[in-house]
One Martini backbone bead per residue (centre of mass of N, CA, C, O) as a GRO file, in nm:
protein
  286
    1UNK     BB    1   0.093   0.038   0.026
    2UNK     BB    2   0.080   0.354  -0.025
    3UNK     BB    3   0.084   0.658   0.117
    4UNK     BB    4  -0.196   0.766   0.021
    5UNK     BB    5  -0.355   0.511   0.107
    6UNK     BB    6  -0.301   0.532   0.409
    7UNK     BB    7  -0.430   0.810   0.448
    8UNK     BB    8  -0.708   0.734   0.332
    9UNK     BB    9  -0.782   0.503   0.529
   10UNK     BB   10  -0.761   0.664   0.793
   11UNK     BB   11  -0.967   0.879   0.706
   12UNK     BB   12  -1.214   0.698   0.678
   13UNK     BB   13  -1.223   0.580   0.967
   14UNK     BB   14  -1.216   0.849   1.128
   15UNK     BB   15  -1.467   0.993   0.983
   16UNK     BB   16  -1.687   0.789   1.045
   17UNK     BB   17  -1.673   0.817   1.347
   18UNK     BB   18  -1.724   1.128   1.360
   19UNK     BB   19  -1.989   1.146   1.203
   20UNK     BB   20  -2.175   0.972   1.382
   21UNK     BB   21  -2.146   1.131   1.653
   22UNK     BB   22  -2.209   1.421   1.545
   23UNK     BB   23  -2.485   1.381   1.410
   24UNK     BB   24  -2.659   1.263   1.647
   25UNK     BB   25  -2.589   1.487   1.853
   26UNK     BB   26  -2.672   1.731   1.678
   27UNK     BB   27  -2.972   1.657   1.653
   28UNK     BB   28  -3.037   1.630   1.958
   29UNK     BB   29  -2.916   1.938   2.029
   30UNK     BB   30  -2.949   2.149   1.781
   31UNK     BB   31  -2.662   2.187   1.648
   32UNK     BB   32  -2.543   2.349   1.374
   33UNK     BB   33  -2.238   2.319   1.411
   34UNK     BB   34  -2.238   2.008   1.448
   35UNK     BB   35  -2.377   1.939   1.182
   36UNK     BB   36  -2.169   2.078   1.003
   37UNK     BB   37  -1.934   1.906   1.110
   38UNK     BB   38  -2.052   1.633   1.008
   39UNK     BB   39  -2.057   1.711   0.708
   40UNK     BB   40  -1.755   1.756   0.694
   41UNK     BB   41  -1.692   1.454   0.754
   42UNK     BB   42  -1.832   1.347   0.500
   43UNK     BB   43  -1.635   1.485   0.302
   44UNK     BB   44  -1.386   1.338   0.417
   45UNK     BB   45  -1.468   1.059   0.327
   46UNK     BB   46  -1.471   1.120   0.028
   47UNK     BB   47  -1.177   1.224   0.010
   48UNK     BB   48  -1.047   0.957   0.107
   49UNK     BB   49  -1.159   0.781  -0.120
   50UNK     BB   50  -1.028   0.943  -0.350
   51UNK     BB   51  -0.742   0.889  -0.251
   52UNK     BB   52  -0.744   0.585  -0.286
   53UNK     BB   53  -0.819   0.574  -0.589
   54UNK     BB   54  -0.616   0.781  -0.706
   55UNK     BB   55  -0.351   0.641  -0.601
   56UNK     BB   56  -0.393   0.374  -0.752
   57UNK     BB   57  -0.390   0.493  -1.041
   58UNK     BB   58  -0.127   0.684  -1.028
   59UNK     BB   59   0.072   0.422  -0.966
   60UNK     BB   60   0.057   0.341  -1.245
   61UNK     BB   61   0.246   0.262  -1.484
   62UNK     BB   62   0.361   0.289  -1.776
   63UNK     BB   63   0.238   0.254  -2.116
   64UNK     BB   64   0.129   0.238  -2.437
   65UNK     BB   65  -0.123   0.439  -2.367
   66UNK     BB   66   0.068   0.564  -2.113
   67UNK     BB   67   0.370   0.710  -2.132
   68UNK     BB   68   0.341   0.901  -1.847
   69UNK     BB   69   0.129   0.763  -1.708
   70UNK     BB   70  -0.117   0.823  -1.409
   71UNK     BB   71  -0.074   1.096  -1.237
   72UNK     BB   72  -0.339   1.276  -1.310
   73UNK     BB   73  -0.547   1.131  -1.131
   74UNK     BB   74  -0.492   1.295  -0.876
   75UNK     BB   75  -0.631   1.563  -1.000
   76UNK     BB   76  -0.908   1.459  -1.070
   77UNK     BB   77  -0.986   1.375  -0.774
   78UNK     BB   78  -0.933   1.652  -0.647
   79UNK     BB   79  -1.158   1.794  -0.810
   80UNK     BB   80  -1.393   1.628  -0.700
   81UNK     BB   81  -1.356   1.713  -0.411
   82UNK     BB   82  -1.396   2.023  -0.453
   83UNK     BB   83  -1.687   2.014  -0.567
   84UNK     BB   84  -1.823   1.880  -0.323
   85UNK     BB   85  -1.740   2.106  -0.123
   86UNK     BB   86  -1.895   2.339  -0.254
   87UNK     BB   87  -2.184   2.228  -0.222
   88UNK     BB   88  -2.175   2.190   0.092
   89UNK     BB   89  -2.110   2.481   0.174
   90UNK     BB   90  -2.382   2.601   0.082
   91UNK     BB   91  -2.562   2.432   0.270
   92UNK     BB   92  -2.438   2.515   0.541
   93UNK     BB   93  -2.482   2.820   0.517
   94UNK     BB   94  -2.791   2.818   0.486
   95UNK     BB   95  -2.868   2.665   0.750
   96UNK     BB   96  -2.725   2.864   0.944
   97UNK     BB   97  -2.885   3.116   0.868
   98UNK     BB   98  -3.163   3.004   0.952
   99UNK     BB   99  -3.093   2.958   1.256
  100UNK     BB  100  -3.075   3.262   1.321
  101UNK     BB  101  -3.362   3.355   1.228
  102UNK     BB  102  -3.503   3.114   1.413
  103UNK     BB  103  -3.365   3.086   1.691
  104UNK     BB  104  -3.196   2.849   1.759
  105UNK     BB  105  -3.155   2.600   2.020
  106UNK     BB  106  -2.937   2.462   2.235
  107UNK     BB  107  -2.870   2.149   2.390
  108UNK     BB  108  -2.690   2.127   2.650
  109UNK     BB  109  -2.380   1.923   2.676
  110UNK     BB  110  -2.104   1.730   2.761
  111UNK     BB  111  -2.096   1.559   2.503
  112UNK     BB  112  -2.023   1.784   2.304
  113UNK     BB  113  -1.746   1.844   2.426
  114UNK     BB  114  -1.622   1.561   2.396
  115UNK     BB  115  -1.646   1.548   2.086
  116UNK     BB  116  -1.464   1.787   2.025
  117UNK     BB  117  -1.210   1.674   2.158
  118UNK     BB  118  -1.190   1.415   1.990
  119UNK     BB  119  -1.172   1.556   1.716
  120UNK     BB  120  -0.918   1.724   1.764
  121UNK     BB  121  -0.724   1.486   1.832
  122UNK     BB  122  -0.768   1.325   1.571
  123UNK     BB  123  -0.687   1.553   1.366
  124UNK     BB  124  -0.403   1.605   1.470
  125UNK     BB  125  -0.298   1.320   1.415
  126UNK     BB  126  -0.360   1.313   1.106
  127UNK     BB  127  -0.196   1.560   1.026
  128UNK     BB  128   0.092   1.469   1.125
  129UNK     BB  129   0.100   1.208   0.969
  130UNK     BB  130   0.072   1.334   0.684
  131UNK     BB  131   0.318   1.526   0.704
  132UNK     BB  132   0.541   1.309   0.752
  133UNK     BB  133   0.464   1.114   0.495
  134UNK     BB  134   0.483   1.371   0.288
  135UNK     BB  135   0.764   1.370   0.079
  136UNK     BB  136   0.623   1.440  -0.232
  137UNK     BB  137   0.381   1.642  -0.239
  138UNK     BB  138   0.101   1.521  -0.243
  139UNK     BB  139  -0.211   1.639  -0.322
  140UNK     BB  140  -0.397   1.442  -0.173
  141UNK     BB  141  -0.256   1.470   0.100
  142UNK     BB  142  -0.273   1.776   0.116
  143UNK     BB  143  -0.583   1.790   0.119
  144UNK     BB  144  -0.608   1.631   0.386
  145UNK     BB  145  -0.441   1.818   0.564
  146UNK     BB  146  -0.620   2.069   0.534
  147UNK     BB  147  -0.868   1.935   0.648
  148UNK     BB  148  -0.758   1.868   0.933
  149UNK     BB  149  -0.679   2.158   1.011
  150UNK     BB  150  -0.962   2.286   0.977
  151UNK     BB  151  -1.108   2.103   1.183
  152UNK     BB  152  -0.966   2.207   1.433
  153UNK     BB  153  -1.066   2.500   1.409
  154UNK     BB  154  -1.377   2.451   1.377
  155UNK     BB  155  -1.419   2.280   1.638
  156UNK     BB  156  -1.330   2.502   1.829
  157UNK     BB  157  -1.573   2.687   1.761
  158UNK     BB  158  -1.787   2.485   1.842
  159UNK     BB  159  -1.704   2.476   2.137
  160UNK     BB  160  -1.766   2.774   2.194
  161UNK     BB  161  -2.069   2.762   2.120
  162UNK     BB  162  -2.146   2.558   2.341
  163UNK     BB  163  -2.055   2.722   2.586
  164UNK     BB  164  -2.239   2.974   2.525
  165UNK     BB  165  -2.515   2.819   2.557
  166UNK     BB  166  -2.500   2.810   2.868
  167UNK     BB  167  -2.553   3.149   2.840
  168UNK     BB  168  -2.773   3.199   2.606
  169UNK     BB  169  -2.577   3.192   2.338
  170UNK     BB  170  -2.695   3.106   2.010
  171UNK     BB  171  -2.590   3.264   1.751
  172UNK     BB  172  -2.294   3.148   1.731
  173UNK     BB  173  -2.364   2.875   1.607
  174UNK     BB  174  -2.445   2.986   1.324
  175UNK     BB  175  -2.181   3.135   1.264
  176UNK     BB  176  -2.002   2.885   1.267
  177UNK     BB  177  -2.146   2.740   1.037
  178UNK     BB  178  -2.079   2.958   0.826
  179UNK     BB  179  -1.771   2.943   0.860
  180UNK     BB  180  -1.746   2.651   0.764
  181UNK     BB  181  -1.856   2.698   0.481
  182UNK     BB  182  -1.639   2.904   0.391
  183UNK     BB  183  -1.388   2.729   0.446
  184UNK     BB  184  -1.458   2.502   0.248
  185UNK     BB  185  -1.463   2.681  -0.004
  186UNK     BB  186  -1.169   2.780   0.001
  187UNK     BB  187  -1.034   2.501  -0.008
  188UNK     BB  188  -1.169   2.405  -0.274
  189UNK     BB  189  -1.053   2.629  -0.458
  190UNK     BB  190  -0.754   2.560  -0.417
  191UNK     BB  191  -0.767   2.269  -0.525
  192UNK     BB  192  -0.888   2.334  -0.800
  193UNK     BB  193  -0.661   2.521  -0.903
  194UNK     BB  194  -0.426   2.318  -0.884
  195UNK     BB  195  -0.553   2.099  -1.065
  196UNK     BB  196  -0.603   2.268  -1.319
  197UNK     BB  197  -0.309   2.343  -1.383
  198UNK     BB  198  -0.210   2.053  -1.437
  199UNK     BB  199  -0.426   1.967  -1.653
  200UNK     BB  200  -0.313   2.235  -1.826
  201UNK     BB  201   0.000   2.229  -1.828
  202UNK     BB  202   0.172   2.369  -1.629
  203UNK     BB  203   0.449   2.516  -1.579
  204UNK     BB  204   0.725   2.541  -1.440
  205UNK     BB  205   0.878   2.714  -1.229
  206UNK     BB  206   1.097   2.975  -1.246
  207UNK     BB  207   1.324   2.874  -1.056
  208UNK     BB  208   1.365   2.599  -1.196
  209UNK     BB  209   1.426   2.710  -1.477
  210UNK     BB  210   1.675   2.878  -1.395
  211UNK     BB  211   1.841   2.636  -1.294
  212UNK     BB  212   1.857   2.485  -1.558
  213UNK     BB  213   1.996   2.712  -1.722
  214UNK     BB  214   2.244   2.733  -1.538
  215UNK     BB  215   2.350   2.444  -1.581
  216UNK     BB  216   2.384   2.472  -1.889
  217UNK     BB  217   2.582   2.724  -1.889
  218UNK     BB  218   2.816   2.570  -1.726
  219UNK     BB  219   2.852   2.423  -1.991
  220UNK     BB  220   3.107   2.456  -2.228
  221UNK     BB  221   2.972   2.275  -2.470
  222UNK     BB  222   2.736   2.473  -2.465
  223UNK     BB  223   2.641   2.717  -2.701
  224UNK     BB  224   2.318   2.663  -2.697
  225UNK     BB  225   1.979   2.736  -2.606
  226UNK     BB  226   1.678   2.631  -2.662
  227UNK     BB  227   1.417   2.478  -2.600
  228UNK     BB  228   1.172   2.473  -2.310
  229UNK     BB  229   0.987   2.210  -2.167
  230UNK     BB  230   0.692   2.126  -1.960
  231UNK     BB  231   0.548   1.822  -1.803
  232UNK     BB  232   0.296   1.723  -1.610
  233UNK     BB  233   0.322   1.435  -1.370
  234UNK     BB  234   0.159   1.480  -1.134
  235UNK     BB  235   0.415   1.597  -0.900
  236UNK     BB  236   0.575   1.609  -1.174
  237UNK     BB  237   0.836   1.646  -1.431
  238UNK     BB  238   0.893   1.686  -1.780
  239UNK     BB  239   1.184   1.760  -1.967
  240UNK     BB  240   1.214   1.953  -2.277
  241UNK     BB  241   1.521   1.999  -2.469
  242UNK     BB  242   1.764   2.217  -2.640
  243UNK     BB  243   2.095   2.171  -2.770
  244UNK     BB  244   2.412   2.325  -2.864
  245UNK     BB  245   2.690   2.199  -3.048
  246UNK     BB  246   2.959   2.117  -3.191
  247UNK     BB  247   2.957   1.992  -3.513
  248UNK     BB  248   3.243   1.824  -3.471
  249UNK     BB  249   3.123   1.654  -3.275
  250UNK     BB  250   3.064   1.364  -3.159
  251UNK     BB  251   2.794   1.175  -3.099
  252UNK     BB  252   2.891   1.043  -2.837
  253UNK     BB  253   2.971   1.306  -2.684
  254UNK     BB  254   2.699   1.459  -2.703
  255UNK     BB  255   2.536   1.237  -2.551
  256UNK     BB  256   2.698   1.250  -2.288
  257UNK     BB  257   2.619   1.538  -2.221
  258UNK     BB  258   2.315   1.493  -2.210
  259UNK     BB  259   2.320   1.276  -1.987
  260UNK     BB  260   2.458   1.449  -1.771
  261UNK     BB  261   2.246   1.679  -1.762
  262UNK     BB  262   2.003   1.508  -1.693
  263UNK     BB  263   2.114   1.409  -1.418
  264UNK     BB  264   2.172   1.686  -1.289
  265UNK     BB  265   1.883   1.801  -1.297
  266UNK     BB  266   1.735   1.571  -1.146
  267UNK     BB  267   1.911   1.600  -0.880
  268UNK     BB  268   1.849   1.916  -0.827
  269UNK     BB  269   1.529   1.846  -0.888
  270UNK     BB  270   1.269   1.680  -0.742
  271UNK     BB  271   1.020   1.753  -0.953
  272UNK     BB  272   1.195   1.580  -1.153
  273UNK     BB  273   1.175   1.291  -1.341
  274UNK     BB  274   1.274   1.391  -1.640
  275UNK     BB  275   1.517   1.433  -1.921
  276UNK     BB  276   1.490   1.564  -2.253
  277UNK     BB  277   1.760   1.574  -2.499
  278UNK     BB  278   1.836   1.770  -2.770
  279UNK     BB  279   2.082   1.751  -3.033
  280UNK     BB  280   2.258   2.021  -3.195
  281UNK     BB  281   2.420   2.189  -3.426
  282UNK     BB  282   2.640   2.456  -3.432
  283UNK     BB  283   2.572   2.780  -3.590
  284UNK     BB  284   2.719   3.088  -3.617
  285UNK     BB  285   2.524   3.220  -3.835
  286UNK     BB  286   2.253   3.199  -3.637
   0.00000   0.00000   0.00000
């Protein structure tokens, strides 16, 4: 089982547990913040399932039909996660707004506080586990990390709303619910934007490109640098570039230079999967 699959599986199990206890207690106590929190856990279950499926597909190696592998599946499933989060954020915001206008009152109980504490501790554990294990900056794991971090913050506000209800301050519960809806929307938009950029073949960042060019310029045998393209595959890139060398140089030597530069660039930048270098003869007249 790969890293993303482990994170996804733990997320599914943890969020099912949290969803069940938060939903039933939220309904019983009439806490809109707790109900919103439970719906947030339901989206987390879906996100974790998408992480499991997406990581399984994206880890499939390249084949004759998919020459660059299946890495983009990670971003397709991340986009599905973000769209589902957008829809649910609108529902949470609307229901919470209604609870304020209708002056809904929470039935205070110590059970609500205990559930908030359990949720916070569980999400903190899942967040740090995901952060430690995510050595390759996998977007699916990153999406889950953001989810866990946001849940800690949002459930903390839910806890404050429950405590305030003890003193007959009920409006804050609806405000927290609206805040949860807005927070989910912002997170979903960020995930959508990042996924969209990769699926639309966004070029590698400027700093990485400058480093590649710098490494090429340091090689005294390279007379000129031609085109440089980058293709995202999953969370890494394939670089395709052209270099010009002395036309009198032997084919064997020019290819050795290309191989050396390919290895040097790949070792220098972690986000690069491989480098394809075309070698052309240098013509001073051009």
